[in-house]
N, C-alpha and C positions, 0 to 999 in steps of 0.2 A: 504494500500500500504506500503510495506517495503522499506524504503529509505536507501541508503548507508550511511555510517557514515558522510560524508561531507554534505549530504542532510539533515540529522537530525540537524546538527550544524547550517546550513544555515537557516533552518526553525526557530530554536530558536532565532538566532541573529536578523532576520528580524522582528519576532513577538515582541522581546524585544525593538527594536528601533522604529518600526513604527506601532505596534499593529497587531492584527490578521487580515487576509484578510476578506473583506466584499464582498461576492459573488454578492450582489445586487448593488454594486457601479455604474455599468454601465448599470443598467436596464433602465435608462432614459438617453437621450443624455446629455453629459457633456458640457453645454454651458458656464457656469460661468468661468471666468478667475481668476488666482491666483493674490493676491495683488502684485502690482508692475509690472505686466506683461506689456510688451511694446506694445502689439497689442490688439486692441479692439475686442470684440466677433464677430462683423460683418465684420472682416477684410478678410475673406476668407482663414483663416489658414488651416482649414480642406481641402478645395479644393486644396491648394498647396501641402499638405501632400499626398492627394489622387493622385495627378498627379505623384508624385514620386513612389507611390505604384503601380500605373498602368503601368508606363514605366519601372520599374526596378524589381518589385516583382511579379506581376500578371502573368508573363510568366510561373512561376511554381505554384504560389499560387492563381490560378484563376479559378479552376474547382472543381467539386464535389469530385474528387479523388486527391485533392492537397496533398502534403506531410504533414503528421500529421493532415489532414483535415483542415489545416489553410487556410482560404479563405480571401485574402486581397483586394478583389475588392469592398468592402463596409465597412462602419463603423460597421454594424451589424456583418460582418464576423470577423473583428478585435476583437470586444468585445466578440464574441463567444469563441475565443481561439482555442486550438489545442487538439487533441486526439491521443493516441497511436493506437487506433483500426483502422485497415485498412478498407476502404470501400469495396474493392473487395478482397476476400480471397478464393482461389481455394481449400484450405484444409478444409474450413468450411462445416460442414454437414447440418447445419440448417440455415435458414435465419437469418441474423443479424438485430439488431435494426437500423432502418433508422435514419439518422442525417442530414436531408435536411434543409439547411438554409432557413429561413422564413416559414418553414412548420412544422417541428417536435418540435420546440421550438421558442419562440419569444424574450426571455430575457436572459441576461447573467447568471442570477442565475438559470434559468431552464437548461441551458447548463451545468453548474457546477453539477447539480443533475444527468445529463446524463454522467458524467465522463470527460467532457472537462476541461482543465486547462487553466488559463489565460495567455496571453502574455503581457497584460498591468498591471500596478500596481493597485491592489485592496486594498491596505492598506491606510495609511494616505495620504491625498491629499495635497502634498507639493512638491516643485521642486526636492529635493534630493531623496525622495523615488519614485517619479514618474519616475526617471531614474534608480536608484539602484535596485528597486524592480520590474522592467519591463524586462521580458524575451526578448521582442523585442529589447529594447535598448541594452541589453547585447550582443545579437547576432550581431547587427550592429557594436558595438564597437569591438567585437572580430575580425570581418572581417577587420577592419581598422588596428588592431594590426598585423594581418597575412594576408595581401592582396593577396599574391600569384602573379603569373605572370600577367602582364597587357595585354599581347597578346600572340598568339601562343598556343601551346598545354599545357595541364596541366602536372604537373610533374608525372613521372611513380609512380604507387602505390596509386595515389589519388583515394579515395573511391567514385566511381560514377557509375551509371548504375544499372542494375538488380542484379549485384553481391554485391553491397554495402549493409552493414548491416543497418537495419531500426532503426533510432535514432529519438526519440521525447523527448528531455530533458524538464524538468519543470524548473521553476525558482529555486526551492529548490535543484535540482540535477545539476544545471548548472556548478558548479565548477568541479564536477566529469567529466562532458562532456568535459570541456576544457582540463582537464588532458589527456583524451583519444583521443580527436579530436581537437587539437589546430588550425587546418586549417578549422574547421567546422563553421565558421561565415557565416553570410548571407549578400549578395546573395551567396549561396553555389555553388562553381565551376564556378563562374562568376566574372568579375572584381568588385571591391568594388564600393560603391556609390562614386560619386564625393564629394568633400568637401561641395559644396553647397547643394547637395541632402541630405547628412548626416546631415548637420546643420538643414535643414528644418524638417526632421523627428524627430530628437532629440528635437528640440524646441517644436514641437507638443506634443511629449510624456511628456516632462518636464512640460508643462502647463496643463496636465491632459487630453490629447487626446480629445479636444473639438470638437463638431460636429455641423455643420450648415446645417440643412435639406434644400433640394431644395425648391424653391418657389412654390406656388400654381399654377397649370396650369389654363389657361384661360378657361372659360366655353365652348367655341367652341371646344377647344382641348379635354376637358373631354367628351363632347358629341361624338366626333369622336372616342375616345377610347371605349366608351360604344357601339357604332355601330359595331366596329371591334370585340369586345368581344362577342356580340350577334351573329355575323356572324360565328365565330369559334366555 
């Protein structure tokens, strides 16, 4: 991939400060907390972050054809990251490679091999790089710097709809993206997160995007699930 000049410099700077990215950093759930973190691993931090993602982000990033294929409805979707390759392309002559979450790859490193780029920090696991080297954090912060109108219609000329150019910046090219699209923070074309919502997501990102898997289902429930699966 040929990066613009600012992308090359950003890559060098991040590698120099925080080391090269590790594609396998999120292959396993990140349960451990950083030293000095205020919240214990069993505090439900992921569940609170997930609630914000579901209420404010999944409206766009909740389906197979989500923008940049970024699916924010699960921890696996967040760690998979994003891709510039559109799922549906009417100009494509041959079938594209499928990229079904939970089907075509199961680990973040496998998605990197398929061309997906991270939205979480995959470099040094510390508070500063977990924010500075996270595309997701930068997109949220950009929106708070340029929140746009809180109600009513968007300003004329705001790039939205089928005529908008397709943009999927990476962490390395984010500075170039900001220069070209200062109003391009997330949620795009919608009101910014509230201060509480923003703080919840940034705290989760700062602490390494920890994940708390759901509890084990009761045997009776598992048996019912097996019955339905046999039926279908």
